[in-house]
C-alpha positions as CSV (number, residue, x, y, z in Angstrom):
1,X,0.0,0.0,0.0
2,X,1.0,3.6,-0.5
3,X,-0.8,6.6,1.0
4,X,-0.7,10.1,-0.4
5,X,-1.2,12.9,2.0
6,X,-0.8,16.7,2.1
7,X,-0.5,19.3,4.9
8,X,-2.6,22.4,5.3
9,X,-1.5,25.8,6.5
10,X,-1.8,24.6,10.1
11,X,0.4,21.6,9.3
12,X,-2.4,19.2,9.8
13,X,-2.1,16.0,7.6
14,X,-4.9,15.1,5.2
15,X,-5.2,11.8,3.5
16,X,-5.6,12.2,-0.3
17,X,-5.7,8.6,-1.4
18,X,-4.6,5.0,-0.7
19,X,-3.1,2.9,-3.5
20,X,-3.4,-0.8,-3.1
21,X,-0.5,-1.6,-5.5
22,X,1.3,1.5,-6.7
23,X,3.3,0.9,-9.9
24,X,5.3,2.9,-12.4
25,X,4.3,0.4,-15.1
26,X,2.3,2.3,-17.8
27,X,-1.1,1.0,-18.7
28,X,-1.6,3.5,-21.7
29,X,0.2,6.0,-23.8
30,X,-0.9,8.9,-21.7
31,X,-0.1,7.0,-18.5
32,X,3.4,6.4,-19.9
33,X,4.0,10.1,-20.6
34,X,2.7,11.0,-17.2
35,X,5.0,8.6,-15.4
36,X,8.1,9.4,-17.5
37,X,7.5,13.1,-16.9
38,X,7.2,12.4,-13.2
39,X,10.5,10.5,-13.2
40,X,12.2,13.2,-15.2
41,X,11.0,15.9,-12.8
42,X,12.1,13.9,-9.7
43,X,15.6,13.1,-11.2
44,X,16.0,16.8,-12.2
45,X,15.2,17.8,-8.7
46,X,17.5,15.3,-7.1
47,X,20.3,16.6,-9.5
48,X,22.6,13.5,-9.5
49,X,24.6,15.1,-12.4
50,X,25.3,18.2,-10.2
51,X,24.0,20.6,-12.8
52,X,22.1,22.9,-10.4
53,X,23.8,25.9,-8.7
54,X,21.6,25.7,-5.6
55,X,20.0,29.1,-6.3
56,X,17.2,27.8,-8.5
57,X,13.7,28.6,-7.6
58,X,12.0,26.3,-10.1
59,X,13.4,22.8,-10.9
60,X,11.9,19.8,-12.6
61,X,8.4,21.4,-12.7
62,X,8.5,22.1,-9.0
63,X,8.5,25.5,-7.3
64,X,10.7,26.2,-4.3
65,X,8.4,27.9,-1.8
66,X,10.2,27.3,1.5
67,X,14.0,27.4,2.3
68,X,14.3,28.1,6.1
69,X,11.5,30.7,5.4
70,X,9.2,31.7,2.5
71,X,11.0,32.1,-0.8
72,X,10.1,35.3,-2.6
73,X,9.0,35.3,-6.2
74,X,11.9,36.2,-8.6
75,X,9.9,38.9,-10.3
76,X,7.4,41.1,-8.4
77,X,5.5,42.0,-11.6
78,X,3.9,39.4,-13.8
79,X,3.9,39.6,-17.6
80,X,0.5,41.2,-17.5
81,X,2.0,44.1,-15.6
82,X,0.0,43.4,-12.5
83,X,1.6,43.0,-9.1
84,X,0.8,39.6,-7.7
85,X,-1.3,39.3,-4.5
86,X,1.3,37.1,-2.9
87,X,5.1,37.1,-3.1
88,X,6.0,33.5,-2.7
89,X,7.7,31.6,-5.5
90,X,4.8,29.5,-6.6
91,X,2.5,29.5,-9.6
92,X,0.0,26.9,-8.3
93,X,-3.5,27.7,-9.4
94,X,-2.1,30.0,-12.2
95,X,-1.9,29.4,-15.9
96,X,1.5,27.8,-16.6
97,X,2.7,27.9,-20.2
98,X,4.5,24.5,-20.2
99,X,6.0,25.0,-23.7
100,X,7.6,28.4,-22.6
101,X,8.9,26.8,-19.4
102,X,10.5,23.9,-21.3
103,X,12.1,26.4,-23.7
104,X,13.5,28.3,-20.8
105,X,14.8,25.1,-19.2
106,X,16.3,24.0,-22.5
107,X,18.1,27.4,-23.0
108,X,19.5,27.3,-19.5
109,X,20.8,23.8,-20.1
110,X,22.4,24.8,-23.4
111,X,24.2,27.6,-21.6
112,X,25.4,25.3,-18.9
113,X,26.6,22.7,-21.5
114,X,28.4,25.3,-23.5
115,X,30.3,26.5,-20.4
116,X,31.5,22.9,-19.9
117,X,33.2,22.7,-23.3
């Protein structure tokens, strides 16, 4: 069994679901893409290749929101020109342009790779 849980603002735990037999075996094409994406995100976050500088605020599709205190958003003004209501480094509940994010990640990796040459 595997249990998924979350914590609320008061740090109370809430059970989300219980999986009788969790597996990374894909049962369909979309399930395959989901699980491969999950593994890529986790491995990028773990950073076994030591490519990260330690100052990143977004890695592998995850936002850093706590680092011995709240982490401030990198830019105080969104592309729309509006000031966000909150200043933490998270885009949860917001529109995320995944293609734009992947291009930014690719460009940053290209720069890192060219420095290694």
